[in-house]
C-alpha positions in Angstrom: -93.0 45.3 154.6 -91.6 48.0 156.8 -91.7 51.0 154.3 -89.1 52.7 152.2 -85.4 52.6 153.3 -84.3 56.0 154.8 -80.8 57.4 154.9 -79.5 57.5 158.5 -77.1 60.6 158.1 -77.4 63.1 161.0 -78.8 65.8 158.6 -82.0 63.7 157.9 -82.8 64.0 161.5 -82.1 67.8 161.4 -84.6 68.1 158.5 -87.1 66.0 160.3 -86.8 68.5 163.4 -86.8 71.6 161.1 -90.1 70.5 159.1 -92.6 72.3 161.3 -90.5 75.6 161.1 -88.8 75.3 157.8 -91.0 77.5 155.7 -91.2 80.2 158.5 -87.3 80.1 158.9 -86.1 79.6 155.3 -89.1 80.6 153.2 -88.5 84.2 152.5 -84.6 83.8 152.5 -84.6 81.2 149.8 -87.4 82.7 147.8 -85.1 84.5 145.2 -83.4 81.3 144.5 -86.7 79.4 143.9 -87.9 82.1 141.6 -84.5 82.0 139.6 -84.7 78.3 139.3 -88.3 78.5 138.1 -87.4 81.0 135.5 -84.5 78.8 134.3 -86.6 75.8 134.2 -89.6 77.4 132.7 -91.9 74.3 132.8 -95.0 74.4 130.7 -98.4 72.6 130.7 -98.1 69.0 130.0 -94.4 68.7 131.1 -93.2 66.4 134.0 -90.8 67.6 136.7 -88.9 65.5 139.3 -88.1 67.7 142.1 -85.4 66.1 144.3 -85.2 67.5 147.7 -88.8 69.0 147.5 -88.8 69.6 151.2 -91.9 71.2 152.4 -93.1 71.9 148.8 -92.6 75.7 148.8 -91.6 75.8 145.2 -94.5 73.5 144.0 -96.8 76.5 144.2 -94.8 78.2 141.5 -95.4 75.6 138.8 -97.7 76.4 135.9 -101.2 74.7 135.9 -100.9 71.3 134.1 -97.2 70.7 135.0 -97.0 67.2 136.7 -94.5 67.4 139.6 -93.2 64.5 141.4 -91.3 65.3 144.6 -88.9 63.3 146.6 -87.1 64.1 149.9 -85.1 62.1 152.5 -87.4 63.6 155.3 -90.8 62.2 155.9 -91.9 65.0 158.1 -90.9 67.5 155.2 -92.8 65.4 152.7 -95.9 65.3 154.8 -96.1 69.1 154.7 -95.4 69.2 150.9 
């Protein structure tokens, strides 16, 4: 078996290349949106969340203890950092 299928769109390659710098470049700028999303979602202990496009996992730190988070992303380099 050769591993999961990957989209071949050019943007996947872009995210693969950005992975090492993504948090530094976009972390602070996108933080207000992450906070707003977390307030709207308001996950509680025992709940499960599927985060599509988790990227490097920056938002994962904001989940309350006991929230089970599964993250998916098209970029393996991003997921390795998550």
